[in-house]
N, C-alpha and C positions, 0 to 999 in steps of 0.2 A: 502493500497500500503504501500513496506515497504523501510524504505531508505536508502539508495544505502550514504554511507559515503564519502566523495575523502575532509575532512577536517584538520585530521588530523596528518595526514600521516604515517596511519598505514600502514604496510603491506596485503593487502585485499585476499595475495596468499594462508596465514598463514602460521604454520611453516611445517618444513619436518614429514611426518609421522612417523620418528624418537621420533621425543618428546612424539607427543600422544601418542606413545608407554606405554614411561615411565609411565604418568600419569594412563593408562591403564593396567597396571600393578608393579603399586607402592604398597609395604609390610609396615605395620605400620610401620616399625622404621621408616621410612622416616617423620614420622608425628610425634609422638610422644620421640623418640632420639634426642640430641646432636650431634652433628658430634666429629665422635674421629679422625678426623685428622691430632690433634695433636701429637698424638703418632707416628707417623712419622715424627715430626718436623717442617712441615708446618702446616700452618690454614685452611684449606681446601683444599679438589681437584680439586674444575676449576680453583684454583691461585696455584699450583699444576701445572695443566698442561699446564694453562698455558705457565707458567717458561720453559715450555722445548718448547713450540712450539714455545716461542717468544729468547730463550735459554740464559734466563737470570735469575739472583737470584732471587725465591720463592718469597724472600720479599719486593722486587719492585714491585711484582705482589699487585693492591689493590681492593680490592670487595663493590659494593658500589648497590644502592638500583636507578640502571638507571646510566641516564649520567649527570641526572640532581640532584641527590644525590651528583655525584662525584663535580662538580663544584661547588654547595655551599658548600660541603665540604671544599677544599680545600681555597673558600674565610675564612670559618669562624675561618682554621688551619694559617694562614698567614697573612688574611688578618685584619689591627685592624684598630680601629678609628681615620680618618681624612686621612687614608692612599691612594690611589688612584691605580682602575680599569682601565684600558683602556680596549675600546671594538669596536663594529665595531659598523656604525650606525646604517647602515642596520644590523639589529639581530634577532633572539627573543627578543622579547620580555622582556625576565625572568630572558637576562644579566641587563637589564641595571633596575633592581628591588634586583640581586642581595648581589649589596656592601652594601646596602639603610640598609641591613640587619645586619651588622655591624657596622654601620656611617658613610661605607666608602664613596668618590665621584670620579662618573663618568666622566670618560678624553673618549670623544669619537674622531676617526677614520674614513678617509672616505671610503668607496669600489666607486672605481669609475664606471657610466652604462655605455658600449659603445653601436654597433649599437647593435646587441643580443645577449652582454652575458654583466655582470659584470667581473670585476677586481679587485682586490688587487693591490691599487698601497705605496708602501715598498718606495720607497724616499720619497712619505708627509706621511706615517708612522715613522718613522725617523724624520723628523724634531719633528712632535707633539713630542714622546717618551720624547726626548734630549731637547725639552721645560720644556713639565709636569714631566718627570722623575717619571715614574707609579713606583708603587709595584710589578703590576700582568702583566700581557696580558691576553685576554682570543686571542684565531687564533680562526676559526668557518673553517671548511674547511671535505665536503666544508660547503656554509654558510646557513643558513635559513632566510631567508624566499631567498635570489635569486641565493640558486642554482651551487655559481659559487668555486671553491676548488682555493687553494692556489700554486700557481707554487712549484715542490722542490725550487731553483733552489731562488723563491721567499723565500720563505722559507728562507730555509737556510740564505739564506743575512741576511732577517728577526732574526733569532734568532743569529743568531755572534753578532749583537749591540747593543742586546738584554741577549750577556751572566753572566751577572750578576742577572737582570730585571726572577721572576719567570713567567713562560709559560706556560699558557693548553694552545693544542690543541686541540678542544674538534672538534674531527670526529662519534660525533654519524649516520651522516650518508655516513659513506663511510664505501664501496664493493670492496673492495679487498685482497684480501687470501696470499699477501704479506706479509709477518712477516719481510721479513728484511729491510726494509729500514727503520721501527719503530725502531727496535734493536740500527741502526748503530744512531737516533737521540737520543734516549735517554741514548744510549752510548758518544756521542757528546757534549750532553747539558746539563748537571745536575741540571739546575736551570729547565727541560722541563718536563712533565706532559701531557700526552696522553688517552686520555680519550672515552669510547665508551664501545657504547652500544647494548643489544640484540635486543631490540622495532625494530627498520626499520629493516633493513638484513636478520636479523633468525623473524621476523614475533614473535616477542616475547614480543607486549608491556605488557600484561597483567602481566606475571609475574614480571618485575622489575626486570634487574637485567644489570648491566653493572662493565668493569675493568676500569681500569685508570693501567698506566705500566709509570712507573719512573725515573727520576733522580737521581744522586747518589748521590743529596743533599738533598734528599725530605724526607728524613727519616723521616722526625716529623709528614708525611703524614701517613709515614705506622704506626706507631702511632696512628695518632689519626681514624686514617680506623677500627684498628684490631680491631674486637670482640671475646671477650674472652672463648664465649660458641657456639662462630661458628656462621657461615649464616644459608641463606635456604637451608637447602639439597636437594629441591621437587626442587626448584628453577637452585640450582646448575646440579641439573640431569640431567635437560630439556636444559639445557644452553649445558651442554658437550654433551647432543644428536644435537644439533642446526650444535658446531663445527662440529660432527663427519658424518654431512650431506654434501657432500662440493656437491656433483655432484646435490643436489635438486636445492639451493639454488642459483649455475651456471646457474641452468635452467631459474629460474624466473629470477635473473638479465636482462639475453639474452632477454627477452621478453622484461621488463623495454625497457631497452634499445633499442632498435627497437617502441615501440609505441612511447618514447619520440620525435625519431624522425618524427614518425605520424602527433604528437599536432607542432614539425614548422615548417612542410610541411603545414595540411589544416590550423590547425589554423592561421596562419601566415600570412596567404595571403585573409586575410578578415579585410576588411579597417577599419583602426584603431590600430588594435591588433600587437601586437609584441609580440613572446613568448625567453625568455631569456631560451640559452643552458644554461643545467644543468645536476651536475655530482649526482646530490640525487634521493628522489625513489616521485620528485613531478618537475612538471615546475615554473612558476614567468609569467602572459600571462602582461600586457599593454591591457585596454579598452579602448575608449573611455567612459571620466565617466556619461553619458548623462542615458545609459543603465545600469550600478550597479540597480538599480533600478527592472525595469524590462529583466533582465538578470534571474537576480535572483529569480524571483518569476517562472516564465518561467521553472528554472530546478527542481528549490521545487515540481512543480502541477507534476514531471517527476521524483519523489523522487531520484534527486541528490544535496547533502550538497557540496557545494565542500567552498573553504575560499575567501569571500571580502573582504581582508581589507583596514582596518581604522584608518592606522598609519601616523603624522604627514607627513612622506613623501613619505610613498609610501599607496595611495590615489586609487589610479586608477588603482588597477590592482589586479589578480586572482590568489589565488596558490592551483594549481590544485594536491591535488597529487596521484598518480599512483593508481589506483582501476589494476585488471585484466583484460585483454583484452576484455572481455566484455564489463566490462562497460568502459572505454575509450574509448571504441567505442561510446557505447553510453551519452559518455558525449563530443566528439567530432562531433556527429552527430545533438546532443539538439541544439548545440551552436550554427555550421554548417544552420539550419533548422529555429532557431532564426535569424538570420538575414539576412538568402536570404528574410526571408518571411519582414523581416521591410524594406526591398531596392523598394520588390514591392510597 
């Protein structure tokens, strides 16, 4: 039986056909040659394209080995031993480890759990920031694993009082084609970096490529990330094909949005279940702790692997990556059937 993995927040629809065409038609120069983009005064074709898309200087676009790499690099560039990194309490586990790599100190701020969603408490964040005086702050929008985004007004309010602090806005789960807002933010806030990846929305996790947009005070980060022999030419070309396939990705985004509504409606009515609203490519579901083991075994017997959270503050929750519509049908029907049989 072939297993269906819905525990890693990958995009199971796969990349746009144009991305696969790049692989099929790849010339050997993509493999045996270094980049010659420097001849045009830019670091890469991809950074040049993104700079034009966002209408910013090319040296304010940085490339990395996915969003993970850029988060690591911003910390390594600016966070020195003993300095503080402020992160969400509910967050990707790596957030809690990254400061340790440079002997930094973690300071956590809470996300507030509502009836059917999580949200940022910007007033409490400010209290913590004024008390702890962090040297760097991570904001994640949408946030993993809670799925919530920070509103534009709350984001600007937060960036206003953190104007002298380096802020990394992690938008790995971003799925909006609008480029104007990102440009406004990095032009207004010089200590801000916006980090995005091609792994989630563009279904290119295996290609390992992401980018960051820099505020004007972060020139050192541009130097830190620069690669004088260039970047992965094949990955760049695939990423460019993805950027030029907006109709394909918008179609998938609409399917995912419809399936999230199904999760809310169909799993949300099961006894003891809460399905939290999500802006990402996954949903977080709180379930009765006593069914953890039996449900996991039942789903695996049907070839389904989802993430059963086992963290200190998230230990009765499922994080279910959105698969194809057929895969999502199977998950919803399997969990519903399990609960129906349990109630009998």
